[in-house]
N, C-alpha and C positions, 0 to 999 in steps of 0.2 A: 504494500500500500504506500502511495507516495505521500499523502497528507492526511492528517486527522486533527480534529479540533477538540479542545476542552473549554468549557465556558462556565461562568459563575460570577457572582458578585465579588467573591474572594476578598472579604473584608473582616479579618485578614486572611491571607493565604496560610494554610495549615500544613502540617506534615502529611495529613490525609490527602490534601490536594496535590502535594508534591509526589506522593505515591502514585496517584492516578496519572500524572504527567509522565512519570517514569514508565508506567505500563504502556502509555501511548507511544513513547519513544521505542519501545520494544517491537511495536507492530507497524510503525510508519517511519518513513525517511524524514519527515518534518512534522512538527507539532505546532499548532497555532493556539495560543491561549487567548480566548475572547473574554474581556472584562465587560460585564453587563452594567450599563449605566441606566438604572431604573429610577425615574423621577418619583416613584411611589415610596422608595426606600430612603432612609437617612443614614448613610454609612458613616463610619468613624473617619475614614480617609477618603479624599477625593479620588476620582477615577485615575487622574494623572499620578497621584501619589501611590495608589495601589499598583499602577503599572511599574513605577520605579522599584517598589519593594519586590514585586515578582521578578523583575529583571535581575535585581541584585541576588535574589535567592537562587535563580537559575544559574547565574554566573558563578556563584559559590560552588555549585555542583559541577561546573565545567561542561554544562550542556550547551552545545553550540547549534543544535538543530531545533531550538524552541524559540518562537517569536510571540510577542505579546501585542494585542490590538484592542483598542477600546471601541465598543459598539454603542453608538448613540442613536436612539430613535428607531431601532429596527430589531427584528428577531435574529438571534445568533444563528439559528438553523438556516434561515434564509440567506444571511450574509455568508455563511459557510458555503452554501450551494453556489452562490454567485462567484465565489473564489475557487471553485472547482474541488471543494472538499465534500465528499459524499457521506462521511461519518463523523459524528461527535462521540466522545467517550465520557461516560459518567460513572462515578463510584456509587454503589448502593450498599448500605450497611445492614439493612433489614427489610422485612416485607413492606413496611410503611413506605420506605424509600422507593421500593420497586413499584408499588402501586402509583405513587406520585410521578416517578420518572417515566413510567410506561404511558401514563396519560399525556405527559408533555411530549413524548416521542410520537404518539398518535397524532397530536395536534401539529407537530412539526412536519410530519410527512403528509397527512391527509388534507390538512387545511392550508398549510403554508408552502407545501411542495419543497420543503427544506431537507437538510441532511438527516439521515437516519441515526439512531443511537446504539452504541455498543455499551454493555454494562460490565463493570469490573467490580469484584468484591474485595475490599481491603483486608489485610491480616487482622487478627483479633485485637492486637494492641492499638490499632487505629480505628477500630469499629465504632467508637463513640465520639470521634473527633470531628467537630464542625466549627464553623466560625461562631455560631450562636453559643455553642458549648464553651468556647474560649471566653466569650464576653461574659458568660454567667459566672466564671471563676473569679472575676475581678472584685476586689474589695477587702476581704479579710486579711489579717496578717499572714504573709507568706504566699499570697495569691500569685506573685510573679514567679516563684519557684515552680508552681504547678503549671502555669501558662508556658513557661520556658520549655517544658518537655514536648509540647505539641506544636511549636512553631519553628520554622527555619530561622537561623540567627538574624538575618536582616529584618524579618517581620517582627521578631521579638524586640529587637532594638527600637524599631519604629513605634511599636506598641507602648513600650515603657517611656520613651521620650514624649509621646503624645500625652500619656498620663502625667508625667512629671511637669510638662508645660502647663497643664490645667492646674496642678497643685501650686506651681510657682505664681501663675497669674492671679490666683485667689488671694495671695498675700500682698500684692501691690496693684490693686485694681485702678489706682489713680495715677500711676506713672508707668504706662506700658512701654514707652520708648526707652527710657533709662533702664528699666528692669529687664527688657528684652535683650539688651546688649549683655547684661550680666548673666542672664540665663544661658546664652550661647557660650559664654566663657566658662561657666561652672560645669556645664555638661560636655564641654569640648575636650580635645585631646591633651590639654595642659592641666586639666583637673580630673573630675570623675570619669570622663570619657577616655582617659589615656589607656592605650593597649597594654601598658606596663602595670596597670592596676588590676590585680586579679581578685581582690576582695574589697578594697576601699574604692568602689566603683559605682556605676549607676544602680546596680542591684542593691548595694548598701543604702543608697539614698531611698529607693523605693521601700525597702524594709523598714528603715527608721521612721519615715513619714507615715507609713501604715500603722506602725506601733503607736505613734502619737495620736493618730485619728481614732484608733480603737480604744486606747486608754481614755481619751477624752469622752468618748461616748459612754463608756462604762462607769466613769466616776463623775460625770456631768461637770467637766472642767470648764472654767471660764474661757470664753473665746479669746480674750487677750492673752491668756497663758498659752493656749494652743498656738496662736500666731507667733509668739516669742520663741517657743520651743522649735517650731518648724523653721523659722528664719535661722536660728542657731544651727539646726541640724543641716540645713543646706550648705552652710559654710564650714562646719566643724572639721572636715577633712579636705577642704578645698585645696590646701597645700599638704602634700604627703610625700616627703622625701625620705628615702631609706638610707641615705648616706649618714654614717656615724660622725661626720666632721662638721655638721651644721652648728652654727653658734646660737641660733634662735630656734626654739622648738617649733614643730609643725603647727601646734595649737596656737602659739602666739602669732605665727605668720598668717594663719587662717583668720584669727581675730582681726589682724591688721587689714587683711583683704576685705573683710566685712565693713570695717570703718572706711576704707578707701572707696567702697562702692557708693557711699552716700545715698543709700536707698531709703533712709528714714528722714523724717522732718527734723529740723533743728531741735525741737522740743524732745522728740523721741530719742535722738542721738545722745542727749545729755542724761538720759535715764541710767542710773547706776545698776538697775536690774535689767539692762538691755541684753541683747544676744551675745555681745562680745565676751562677757564674763562666763556665759554658759559654754561658749566655744573653748575658752581657756580651761574650764573645769574638766574637759574631757582628756586633759593630760593627767593620767592616773597617778603620776608621781607628785603632781602639784595640786591635786584637786582639794586637799584639805586646807589649802591656803586661800581658796576661792570661796566667796560668800555670794549666794544667790538663792532666792526662795524656790526656784525650779531646778536647782542643781541635781538633787537626787533623781528626779524624773529623767533629766537629760542623760545622766550616767546609766540609769536602768535601760533606757532606749538604746544607748550606744553598746551596751553589753548584752542585749537581749539575744544576740546570736548564740551565746553560750548555752542557752536553755532550749534550743530548738531540737527537733527530732534528730535521731542519730545520723541519718544520711545527710541532712542539711549541715549539721555540725562538722561531719567529716569532709564535706566539700569546702567548708570554711577553712578548716585546718590545712587542707591541701593548697587553698588559695593563698593563705598567709605564707606558706613555705615558698610558693611560686614568686611572691613579691620579694622574697629574700633569696632568690636563686643564686645571687653572687656570693652569698655567705656559705662557707664550707660547712659540712654536715655536723661536725662536732661542736663548732661555735654556735651554730643555729640551735642544736639540741640543748646546750647549756643555757642559752638566753631564753629560749622558749620555755624550758622547764621552770626557770626562775619566775617568769610572769604567770605561768599556769599555777605554780605553787602558791603565789600570792593570791590569785583569784580563788583557789580552792580553800585556803585558810579563811578568806573573807566569807565565802559561801557557807562554810561549816559553822562560822560564828554568826551567821545571819546578817552580814554586813555587805555582801556583794550587791544584792538588790535592796536598797534602803527605802523601799516603798512597798507596802503590803500587797498592792495589786500585782506588781511584777514579781515579788518574792513568791507569792502563791502560785503564779503561773510557771516560773522558770527555775527556781532555786534547786529543787531536787534533781531535775534533769541536768542542770549545769554541773552539779557535783558528779553525776554519772559520766557525763561527756568528758569533763576535765580529767577525771581519774583514768578513763580509757586512753586519752591521748598521752598522759604522763607515762602510763604503762608501756605504750608503744615507743615513746622516746627512750625509755629505760631498757628496752629489749636490744639484743645485739643486731648489728647490721644497719642498713639505711632505713630511716623512718618510712612507714607506709604512706605518710602524708607528703613525701619529698618530691613527688613527680610533678607535677605540673608547675633601744636603748630601752628599756623595759617596755615603754609604750611601743617601741619597736617590737616586733614579734607579736603584736596583738592587733 
């Protein structure tokens, strides 16, 4: 077969869609992906942005025989037929999908005189994956870790950047031009978007901001406190250098960046309880010298990763090791063990999460996770977390 087409809204493209495209490549010399632009739907991304995301996802796979086209104001089956494509391919996951797709295929052929449809059934692990399924996952703490499993990397990055942009804009609704410049810088490749950041990255931002939102909903926090915490969290790891020779701490540099941004009014910037002191408080060696009414919450949010499920924690530990790939194994083990022992002692004395909400959620699991990593560090050979200044190594 020379050509076959795959069509859909693809908002976003999922690993299920990618599987169908791969199946299409196995039976045709060329695959055309049609993006449907349906005025009745309100997609998250514009058709043009969806096209970019799909093309990036295809390029990442090295597929050179797949082209992407936007269909406006017409039926994809009819467009396909006009382009000499006799068959569309669609994935069906269950009998409900089959009944729906069969009705569409009858309409395409009998009424529109368009291309016929071939059906392909995805493997079991992709059987529940759809764009609507992905959208339904968004919200609770850790939603991004779940979504990440089901999207190609370019689609995942686009998804969380869109989510982060909405979070950012909600903090500065009255200064969109100035704040937009700083958003681009914060998520760019000199800050959280850097390819050298394996943990202190965009995922870390999503996790922390989600923690703050869910904490606030559960304890009915004041909106002013939520805004202050989120502003501080956006900037708290904006500077993250792993070099041991820096004269000023990452936290101090990040606090200075916040002040440099001038995103607050003069009145707000003079507030002693502003975000800059919360940013400084995340230096775990100096946090006891910092006073701020929201300090305990900020620290709990920053350390919440320690109390996540085993597989999430293990991914975190591997990511930290990857950020310090330039450090030899024995030096890394010594320093990592030191900071983990500090955390373990704090957890066992009830001082790691100094807020009841976070302590109840995460303390016991943090103890289990930290003990497991310390045992791994103490074992002979290279740490199983090794492949991929005390605040350093955390």
